[in-house]
LUMFIRO-707140 format. One record per residue (C-alpha): x negated, y, z; residue in one letter. Coordinates in Angstrom, 1 decimal. Layout:
% LUMFIRO-707140
ATOM        X        Y        Z   rest
ATOM        X        Y        Z      a
...
***
This chain:
% LUMFIRO-707140
ATOM        X        Y        Z   rest
ATOM   -127.3    118.9     77.0      m
ATOM   -128.3    122.6     76.3      l
ATOM   -131.9    121.9     77.3      s
ATOM   -132.0    118.9     74.9      a
ATOM   -130.6    121.0     72.1      i
ATOM   -133.3    123.7     72.7      i
ATOM   -136.0    121.0     72.7      l
ATOM   -134.8    119.5     69.4      l
ATOM   -134.9    123.0     67.9      s
ATOM   -138.5    123.6     69.2      i
ATOM   -139.8    120.2     68.2      l
ATOM   -138.3    120.3     64.7      s
ATOM   -141.0    122.8     63.9      t
ATOM   -143.8    121.6     66.2      y
ATOM   -146.4    121.3     63.4      m
ATOM   -147.2    125.0     63.9      s
ATOM   -148.0    126.8     67.1      l
ATOM   -145.4    129.5     66.4      s
ATOM   -144.8    132.1     69.1      p
ATOM   -141.2    131.1     69.2      k
ATOM   -142.1    127.5     70.1      n
ATOM   -144.4    128.6     72.8      i
ATOM   -141.9    131.1     74.2      k
ATOM   -139.1    128.6     74.4      e
ATOM   -141.2    126.0     76.2      l
ATOM   -142.4    128.6     78.6      v
ATOM   -138.8    129.5     79.3      a
ATOM   -138.2    125.8     80.1      l
ATOM   -140.8    125.8     82.8      g
ATOM   -144.3    125.2     81.2      l
ATOM   -147.0    127.8     81.4      s
ATOM   -148.1    129.4     78.2      e
ATOM   -151.3    127.4     78.0      n
ATOM   -149.5    124.1     78.8      e
ATOM   -147.0    124.9     76.0      a
ATOM   -149.9    125.6     73.5      k
ATOM   -151.7    122.4     74.4      v
ATOM   -148.6    120.2     74.4      y
ATOM   -147.5    121.4     71.0      v
ATOM   -151.0    121.2     69.6      a
ATOM   -151.2    117.5     70.7      m
ATOM   -147.8    116.8     69.1      l
ATOM   -149.1    117.9     65.8      s
ATOM   -152.5    116.3     66.1      l
ATOM   -151.6    112.8     67.5      g
ATOM   -154.5    111.1     69.3      k
ATOM   -157.2    113.6     69.3      t
ATOM   -160.2    115.1     71.1      t
ATOM   -160.4    118.0     73.5      v
ATOM   -162.4    119.9     70.8      l
ATOM   -159.6    119.5     68.3      a
ATOM   -157.0    120.6     70.8      i
ATOM   -159.0    123.6     71.7      a
ATOM   -159.3    124.7     68.1      r
ATOM   -155.6    124.1     67.4      k
ATOM   -154.4    125.9     70.6      s
ATOM   -156.9    128.7     70.5      g
ATOM   -158.0    127.9     74.0      l
ATOM   -161.5    127.3     75.5      k
ATOM   -162.4    123.6     76.0      r
ATOM   -162.8    124.1     79.8      t
ATOM   -159.2    125.6     79.9      t
ATOM   -157.9    122.6     77.8      v
ATOM   -159.3    120.1     80.3      y
ATOM   -157.5    121.8     83.2      a
ATOM   -154.3    122.0     81.3      v
ATOM   -154.5    118.3     80.3      l
ATOM   -154.7    117.4     84.0      d
ATOM   -151.5    119.3     84.6      a
ATOM   -149.7    117.8     81.6      l
ATOM   -150.7    114.3     82.7      k
ATOM   -149.2    115.0     86.2      e
ATOM   -146.0    116.0     84.4      y
ATOM   -146.0    112.9     82.4      g
ATOM   -146.4    114.9     79.2      l
ATOM   -149.9    113.8     78.2      a
ATOM   -151.8    110.5     78.0      g
ATOM   -155.4    109.4     77.5      i
ATOM   -156.8    106.7     75.3      n
ATOM   -160.3    105.4     76.1      i
ATOM   -162.4    103.3     73.7      k
ATOM   -165.9    102.8     74.8      g
ATOM   -167.3    106.2     75.6      l
ATOM   -164.7    108.1     73.5      k
ATOM   -161.7    109.7     75.0      k
ATOM   -158.7    110.8     73.0      k
ATOM   -155.6    112.6     74.3      f
ATOM   -152.1    112.5     73.1      f
ATOM   -148.7    114.0     73.8      a
ATOM   -146.1    111.8     75.3      e
ATOM   -142.7    111.5     73.6      h
ATOM   -140.7    114.8     73.8      p
ATOM   -138.0    113.0     75.7      d
ATOM   -140.3    113.4     78.7      q
ATOM   -139.6    117.1     78.6      l
ATOM   -135.9    116.4     79.3      v
ATOM   -136.9    114.1     82.1      r
ATOM   -139.1    116.8     83.6      l
ATOM   -136.3    119.3     83.5      l
ATOM   -134.0    116.9     85.2      t
ATOM   -136.5    116.2     88.0      e
ATOM   -137.0    120.0     88.6      r
ATOM   -133.2    120.5     88.6      k
ATOM   -132.8    117.7     91.2      t
ATOM   -135.6    119.2     93.4      k
ATOM   -133.9    122.7     93.2      l
ATOM   -130.6    121.2     94.3      e
ATOM   -132.4    119.5     97.2      g
ATOM   -133.7    122.8     98.6      i
ATOM   -130.7    124.9     97.7      m
ATOM   -129.1    124.6    101.2      p
ATOM   -132.3    126.0    102.7      d
ATOM   -132.4    128.8    100.2      l
ATOM   -128.8    129.7    100.9      l
ATOM   -129.5    129.8    104.6      s
ATOM   -132.1    132.5    104.0      l
ATOM   -129.4    134.6    102.2      y
ATOM   -128.3    136.8    105.1      t
ATOM   -126.8    140.2    105.1      l
ATOM   -128.5    142.7    107.4      k
ATOM   -127.1    145.7    109.2      g
ATOM   -124.5    147.8    107.3      n
ATOM   -125.3    146.4    103.9      t
ATOM   -123.1    143.9    102.2      g
ATOM   -120.2    143.4     99.8      n
ATOM   -116.4    143.8     99.8      i
ATOM   -114.7    141.9     96.9      s
ATOM   -111.1    141.6     95.8      y
ATOM   -109.6    138.5     94.2      y
ATOM   -106.2    137.6     92.9      e
ATOM   -104.6    134.3     91.8      g
ATOM   -104.7    130.7     92.8      l
ATOM   -107.8    129.8     90.8      e
ATOM   -109.7    132.7     92.4      a
ATOM   -108.6    131.4     95.8      m
ATOM   -110.0    128.0     95.0      k
ATOM   -113.2    129.5     93.8      g
ATOM   -113.6    131.3     97.2      i
ATOM   -113.1    128.1     99.1      y
ATOM   -115.5    126.1     96.9      d
ATOM   -118.1    128.8     97.4      d
ATOM   -117.7    128.5    101.2      i
ATOM   -118.2    124.7    101.0      l
ATOM   -121.3    125.1     98.8      r
ATOM   -122.9    127.4    101.5      k
ATOM   -121.6    125.7    104.6      l
ATOM   -124.1    123.6    106.5      r
ATOM   -123.7    121.2    109.5      a
ATOM   -123.4    123.1    112.7      g
ATOM   -122.4    126.4    111.0      d
ATOM   -119.6    128.4    112.7      d
ATOM   -116.3    128.0    110.8      y
ATOM   -113.3    129.7    112.3      m
ATOM   -109.7    129.9    111.0      v
ATOM   -106.5    131.8    111.9      i
ATOM   -103.7    130.5    109.7      a
ATOM   -100.1    130.0    108.9      n
ATOM   -100.7    126.4    107.7      e
ATOM    -97.2    126.1    106.3      e
ATOM    -97.6    128.9    103.8      k
ATOM   -101.3    128.2    103.2      w
ATOM   -100.8    124.6    102.4      f
ATOM    -97.9    125.4    100.1      a
ATOM   -100.3    127.2     97.7      q
ATOM   -101.6    123.9     96.4      d
ATOM   -101.3    120.9     98.7      p
ATOM   -103.4    118.5     96.6      e
ATOM   -106.4    120.9     96.3      y
ATOM   -106.2    122.1     99.9      l
ATOM   -106.1    118.6    101.3      m
ATOM   -109.2    117.9     99.3      s
ATOM   -110.7    121.1    100.7      f
ATOM   -110.0    120.0    104.3      m
ATOM   -111.6    116.6    103.6      q
ATOM   -114.7    118.1    102.0      r
ATOM   -115.0    120.6    104.9      r
ATOM   -115.0    117.8    107.4      i
ATOM   -117.8    116.1    105.6      v
ATOM   -119.9    119.2    106.0      k
ATOM   -119.6    118.9    109.8      k
ATOM   -119.4    122.6    110.7      p
ATOM   -118.7    123.8    114.2      n
ATOM   -115.0    124.3    113.3      a
ATOM   -112.4    126.0    115.5      r
ATOM   -109.0    126.3    113.9      l
ATOM   -106.1    128.5    115.2      l
ATOM   -102.7    127.7    113.8      y
ATOM    -99.2    129.1    113.9      m
ATOM    -97.0    126.3    115.2      d
ATOM    -95.2    124.3    112.5      s
ATOM    -94.8    120.6    111.6      p
ATOM    -97.6    120.9    109.0      i
ATOM    -99.9    122.7    111.5      a
ATOM    -99.4    119.8    114.0      r
ATOM   -100.3    117.3    111.3      e
ATOM   -103.4    119.3    110.4      h
ATOM   -104.4    119.6    114.0      q
ATOM   -104.3    115.8    114.4      e
ATOM   -106.2    115.4    111.1      f
ATOM   -108.9    117.9    112.3      a
ATOM   -109.2    116.5    115.8      m
ATOM   -109.6    112.9    114.5      r
ATOM   -112.7    114.2    112.7      a
ATOM   -114.1    115.8    115.8      g
ATOM   -113.1    119.4    115.0      q
ATOM   -111.2    121.7    117.4      q
ATOM   -107.7    122.9    116.5      a
ATOM   -105.4    124.9    118.7      r
ATOM   -102.2    127.0    118.4      f
ATOM   -101.5    130.7    118.6      l
ATOM    -98.9    132.0    121.0      p
ATOM    -95.3    131.0    120.1      a
ATOM    -94.3    134.5    119.0      d
ATOM    -97.2    135.0    116.6      t
ATOM    -96.2    135.8    113.1      k
ATOM    -98.9    136.0    110.4      i
ATOM    -98.7    135.7    106.6      d
ATOM   -102.5    135.5    106.0      v
ATOM   -105.2    132.9    106.1      d
ATOM   -108.3    134.2    107.8      i
ATOM   -111.6    132.3    107.4      i
ATOM   -114.7    133.4    109.2      l
ATOM   -118.1    131.8    108.6      t
ATOM   -121.7    132.8    109.3      d
ATOM   -121.9    134.5    105.9      f
ATOM   -118.5    135.8    105.0      k
ATOM   -115.0    136.8    106.1      l
ATOM   -112.0    135.9    103.9      v
ATOM   -108.6    137.5    104.3      l
ATOM   -106.1    135.6    102.1      l
ATOM   -102.7    137.1    101.7      e
ATOM   -100.2    134.2    101.3      l
ATOM    -98.2    135.7     98.5      t
ATOM    -97.4    134.5     94.9      n
ATOM   -100.0    134.9     93.5      p
ATOM   -102.3    134.8     96.5      p
ATOM   -104.6    137.8     96.9      r
ATOM   -107.9    137.9     98.9      a
ATOM   -110.4    140.3    100.3      i
ATOM   -113.9    138.8    100.9      v
ATOM   -116.2    140.8    103.2      i
ATOM   -119.9    140.0    103.5      e
ATOM   -121.3    142.3    106.2      n
ATOM   -123.2    141.3    109.4      e
ATOM   -121.6    144.0    111.6      v
ATOM   -118.1    143.2    110.5      t
ATOM   -118.6    139.4    110.9      l
ATOM   -119.9    139.9    114.4      r
ATOM   -117.0    142.0    115.4      a
ATOM   -114.4    139.7    114.0      i
ATOM   -116.1    136.7    115.7      k
ATOM   -115.7    138.5    119.1      e
ATOM   -112.0    139.0    118.4      l
ATOM   -111.6    135.4    117.4      f
ATOM   -113.3    134.3    120.7      n
ATOM   -110.7    136.3    122.6      i
ATOM   -107.8    134.7    120.8      l
ATOM   -109.4    131.3    121.3      w
ATOM   -109.3    131.8    125.1      k
ATOM   -105.6    132.4    125.0      f
ATOM   -104.8    129.4    122.7      s
ATOM   -103.9    125.9    123.7      d
ATOM   -104.1    122.4    122.2      r
ATOM   -100.5    121.7    122.9      n
ATOM    -98.0    124.1    121.2      p
ATOM    -95.3    123.1    123.6      n
ATOM    -97.3    124.6    126.5      t
ATOM    -97.4    127.9    124.7      l
ATOM    -93.6    128.0    124.4      e
ATOM    -93.1    128.1    128.2      k
***
């Protein structure tokens, strides 16, 4: 919607090659020469390369190359009558279509770009959050970055965690399953935890229980890219750590806990 509004603003004054018009089109993804040629053709209608060159202030050889690019974008057409060639600008709606296509392509490669976003050595971030909406934002961000096969480890008091917002957190678990991470979940024993274990294992994820005397009031999530420590208070408070060394150390501690856990909570009570 915003792009369309910007385009309407630009094209309402397209009869002149104002710097503002050119600048705005460049901001939307065209090169400066492409913007000049496109706006020139809008004002000229079906026209020759010579006329476009004069209007845009570019050399004829440059205009030919730019026209080829604009034709690939679907922003320019050619009309041939006998030996005469005239070029014209396609309807400005094509700019909106072009922006939509580029956005779709960016969304398609976003998972690969996110996988390249890694924290090295001792660099990283420590962030503090408070409130239910902030908590949801943390979980949504995890899902955006999570890819199939990524490590996803949890240590949780499911009863207190789930009480924060049952509807949202059930949706979160369902969306997490769709992502197909390498999930290992460690729960304090409770009726809700047993339900969640069954839910996770039906989806092919691993879920076990902590020793019977374990008492925790936090939810810990460890992924390949961040550690979340969520204090299950009202309102919830969270610390998010993004640091390679810390993540590696906590992962080792989790692996130790995992060895002493069991699928059957009754076994742990003995």
